C-alpha positions in Angstrom: 15.4 3.0 -37.8 14.1 -0.3 -38.9 16.2 -3.4 -39.8 17.8 -2.8 -43.1 18.6 -5.2 -45.8 20.1 -5.9 -49.2 20.2 -2.7 -51.2 22.0 -0.9 -54.0 25.2 1.0 -53.0 23.7 4.4 -52.5 25.7 6.0 -49.7 29.4 5.3 -49.9 30.2 7.8 -47.1 29.2 5.1 -44.5 32.5 3.4 -44.2 32.9 0.3 -42.0 35.1 -2.5 -43.1 35.3 -2.5 -46.9 38.1 -5.1 -46.9 36.1 -7.7 -45.1 35.4 -10.9 -47.0 31.7 -11.0 -48.1 30.0 -14.3 -47.1 28.1 -16.1 -49.8 24.3 -16.0 -49.3 22.7 -19.3 -48.5 19.7 -20.5 -50.6 17.2 -19.7 -47.8 17.8 -16.0 -48.0 17.1 -15.6 -51.7 13.9 -14.1 -53.1 12.4 -13.5 -56.5 12.7 -10.1 -58.1 9.5 -7.9 -58.0 7.5 -6.9 -61.0 3.9 -8.0 -60.9 1.1 -5.6 -62.2 -0.1 -4.9 -58.6 3.5 -4.2 -57.6 3.7 -1.5 -60.3 0.3 -0.1 -59.3 1.5 0.2 -55.7 4.7 1.9 -57.0 2.7 4.4 -59.0 0.5 5.3 -56.0 3.7 5.9 -53.9 5.1 8.1 -56.6 1.9 10.1 -57.1 1.8 11.1 -53.5 5.5 11.9 -53.3 6.1 9.4 -50.6 9.2 7.7 -49.3 8.9 4.0 -48.3 11.3 2.0 -46.1 10.6 -0.8 -48.5 12.7 1.0 -51.2 15.1 2.9 -49.0 16.1 -0.3 -47.1 16.1 -2.5 -50.2 13.8 -4.9 -48.4 13.9 -8.4 -50.0 10.1 -8.7 -49.2 9.1 -5.8 -51.4 7.9 -7.9 -54.2 5.6 -9.9 -52.0 4.3 -6.9 -50.0 3.8 -4.5 -52.9 2.0 -7.2 -54.8 -0.5 -7.1 -52.0 -0.5 -3.3 -51.9 1.3 -3.3 -48.6 3.8 -0.4 -48.3 5.5 0.9 -45.2 5.6 4.7 -45.2 8.8 6.5 -44.1 8.0 10.0 -43.1 10.1 13.1 -42.4 12.3 12.8 -45.5 14.9 10.4 -46.7 17.9 11.9 -44.9 18.8 10.7 -41.4 20.7 12.6 -38.7 22.5 9.4 -37.6 24.9 7.0 -39.4 24.3 3.5 -38.1 26.7 0.9 -39.5 23.9 -1.4 -40.7 21.7 1.3 -42.4 21.6 2.3 -46.0 19.5 5.5 -45.5 21.5 8.7 -46.4 23.0 10.6 -43.5 23.2 14.4 -43.5 21.3 17.5 -42.8 17.6 16.8 -43.4 15.2 19.1 -45.2 12.3 20.9 -43.5 9.2 18.8 -42.7 6.6 18.7 -45.5 3.3 20.1 -44.1 1.4 18.2 -46.8 2.9 14.8 -45.9 0.3 13.7 -43.3 -2.5 14.3 -45.9 -0.5 12.6 -48.7 0.1 9.5 -46.5 -3.5 9.3 -45.5 -4.7 9.6 -49.2 -2.2 6.9 -50.2 -3.4 4.6 -47.4 -7.0 5.1 -48.7 -6.0 4.4 -52.3 -4.0 1.3 -51.4 -7.0 0.1 -49.3 -4.8 -0.7 -46.3 -6.5 -2.3 -43.3 -3.3 -1.9 -41.4 -0.4 0.5 -42.1 3.1 0.8 -40.7 4.5 4.4 -40.4 8.2 4.7 -39.7 10.8 7.5 -40.1 14.4 8.6 -40.3 16.0 9.9 -37.1 15.4 13.6 -36.8 17.7 14.7 -34.0 17.7 18.2 -35.5 14.1 18.7 -34.4 13.1 19.9 -30.9 10.7 17.0 -30.5 12.5 14.5 -32.8 9.5 14.6 -35.1 7.0 13.4 -32.5 4.3 15.9 -33.4 4.7 15.0 -37.1 4.0 11.4 -36.3 0.9 12.5 -34.4 -0.3 14.5 -37.4 0.1 11.5 -39.7 -1.8 9.3 -37.3 -4.6 11.8 -37.0 -4.8 12.3 -40.8 -5.1 8.6 -41.4 -7.8 8.3 -38.7 -9.8 11.1 -40.4 -9.4 9.6 -43.9 -9.8 5.9 -43.2 -10.9 5.4 -39.5 -11.1 1.6 -40.0 -7.4 1.4 -40.7 -5.2 0.2 -37.8 -1.9 2.0 -37.3 1.5 0.8 -36.3 4.3 3.2 -35.7 8.0 2.3 -35.8 9.6 5.2 -34.2 13.1 6.5 -33.5 14.3 6.5 -29.9 13.6 10.3 -29.3 16.9 10.4 -27.3 17.1 13.7 -25.3 13.7 14.8 -26.6 11.7 15.3 -23.4 7.9 14.8 -23.8 8.2 13.5 -27.4 7.1 9.9 -26.6 4.1 11.2 -24.8 3.0 13.1 -27.9 3.1 9.9 -30.1 1.3 7.7 -27.5 -1.4 10.4 -27.0 -2.2 10.1 -30.7 -3.1 6.4 -29.9 -1.5 4.2 -32.6 -2.6 0.6 -32.3 0.9 -0.7 -32.1 4.0 1.1 -30.9 7.2 -0.4 -32.3 10.8 0.6 -31.6 13.6 -1.7 -32.7 16.6 -2.5 -30.5 18.3 -3.7 -33.7 21.1 -5.6 -31.9 22.4 -6.7 -28.5 24.0 -4.1 -26.2 27.6 -5.2 -26.8 27.3 -4.3 -30.5 25.8 -0.8 -30.1 29.2 1.0 -30.2 29.9 -0.3 -33.7 26.4 -1.0 -35.1 24.2 1.7 -33.5 26.6 4.3 -32.0 24.1 7.1 -31.8 21.7 5.1 -29.7 21.6 3.8 -26.1 20.4 0.3 -25.5 18.8 0.9 -22.0 17.2 4.1 -23.2 15.4 2.1 -25.9 14.3 -0.5 -23.3 13.0 2.3 -21.1 11.2 3.9 -24.0 9.2 0.7 -24.6 8.5 0.4 -20.9 7.3 4.0 -20.7 4.8 3.3 -23.5 3.1 0.7 -21.3 3.1 3.0 -18.3 1.4 5.7 -20.4 -1.1 3.3 -22.0 -1.2 -0.3 -20.7 -3.7 -1.3 -23.5 -1.3 -0.3 -26.3 0.6 -3.2 -28.0 4.4 -2.8 -28.0 6.8 -4.4 -30.3 10.6 -4.5 -30.9 12.9 -6.3 -33.3 16.6 -7.3 -33.8 18.9 -8.5 -36.5 21.1 -11.5 -36.0 24.3 -12.3 -37.8 26.2 -9.2 -36.6 28.5 -11.2 -34.3 26.1 -11.5 -31.3 26.3 -14.5 -28.9 23.2 -16.7 -28.3 23.1 -15.9 -24.6 23.1 -12.2 -25.4 20.0 -12.6 -27.5 18.3 -14.5 -24.7 19.2 -11.8 -22.2 17.8 -9.2 -24.6 14.5 -11.1 -24.6 14.4 -10.9 -20.8 15.1 -7.2 -21.0 12.2 -6.7 -23.4 9.9 -8.8 -21.2 10.9 -6.7 -18.2 9.5 -3.8 -20.2 6.3 -5.8 -20.9 6.9 -5.8 -24.7 4.3 -7.9 -26.5 5.8 -8.8 -29.8 9.4 -9.7 -30.9 10.7 -9.9 -34.4 14.1 -11.5 -35.2 15.6 -11.5 -38.8 18.8 -12.0 -40.6 21.0 -8.9 -41.1 22.0 -8.4 -44.7 24.9 -6.0 -45.6 23.6 -3.2 -47.8 27.1 -2.4 -49.3 30.7 -3.4 -48.7 31.1 -0.2 -46.7 28.6 -1.2 -44.1 29.0 -3.6 -41.2 29.7 -7.1 -42.6 27.6 -10.2 -42.1 29.5 -12.2 -39.6 27.4 -15.3 -40.2 24.1 -16.5 -41.7 21.9 -17.9 -39.1 20.3 -21.2 -40.0 16.4 -21.5 -40.1 16.5 -24.0 -37.3 18.2 -21.5 -35.0 15.5 -19.0 -35.7 12.9 -21.6 -34.8 14.8 -22.2 -31.5 14.8 -18.5 -30.8 11.0 -18.3 -31.5 10.3 -21.2 -29.1 12.4 -19.7 -26.3 10.8 -16.2 -26.8 7.3 -17.7 -26.5 8.2 -19.5 -23.3 9.4 -16.1 -21.9 5.9 -14.7 -22.3 5.8 -12.7 -25.6 2.3 -12.7 -27.0 3.7 -13.1 -30.6 7.1 -13.9 -32.1 8.2 -13.8 -35.7 11.7 -15.2 -36.2 13.1 -16.3 -39.6 15.8 -15.2 -42.0 13.4 -13.0 -43.9 11.5 -11.6 -41.0 11.3 -7.9 -41.0 9.5 -5.4 -38.7 6.7 -4.6 -41.1 6.4 -7.9 -42.9 2.9 -9.4 -42.5 2.2 -6.6 -40.0 -1.5 -6.7 -40.6 -1.8 -10.4 -40.0 0.4 -10.1 -37.0 -1.8 -7.4 -35.4 -4.8 -9.6 -35.7 -2.8 -12.4 -34.1 -1.7 -10.1 -31.3 -5.3 -9.2 -30.5 -6.3 -12.8 -30.5 -3.4 -13.8 -28.2 -4.3 -11.1 -25.7 -7.9 -12.2 -25.6 -6.8 -15.8 -25.1 -4.4 -14.8 -22.3 -7.2 -13.0 -20.4 -10.0 -15.5 -21.2 
């Protein structure tokens, strides 16, 4: 899943360390509450098409800004995840059957919102033989048929133990393939126990093997107790997989029952990470307290294309 943020306490079954002292948020992490007329119009379009968005499910602090520009990130395959990551506020349980109308609904919403670039993500669907890969492909094809000018970014699960699933998504030719590492390997057991760090690295590497022209992207949260040298090693691991774009944002604890925020990383530290990542060869880096995988995705895609052209000029 994508990096998750401040949210209402929706899923108390995800117990981590409820007795841990909650750190006070610094001023740089605060945002205004949403509520503009365009925000409400975006909300209405999402409701009319019976869509789930990660913006709402994750309680993203950027929702006011993005929805006021009619930018919404679609979360397909339902709102129940088969995994229970310690950072994530999405419900865990037995998912419902896939909605055959969802690809068309997503495509129609993209058209109504007038999106030039759309991000499609999903819950983990370990219950499905292909992990939902074919459903991703159907959504991509439906958007292409409805609004062929729209560029498409997918933010996928890891398709762990789903042979051939990745190939199905890549064959549908999204413009950007994003898969988040979320955190450094030493934190996987507590933060992302259902995933495997080096499987995720290999997934991203395999995308480039299948289609060297496809942009790849990954993101992490900081503030979970990781060490600086671990973040730098993670950058090297991603570059070894030829990943183009890295996002780094501040982890925010959804509820007291989720993994605590160990510390709030200062803006200057994010700038330092961004500088280092660029020297390591990433075409694009976004690193700030409020950076999220889908935030400014359209502008970032344009910058990615420009950076590639400049690199090969």
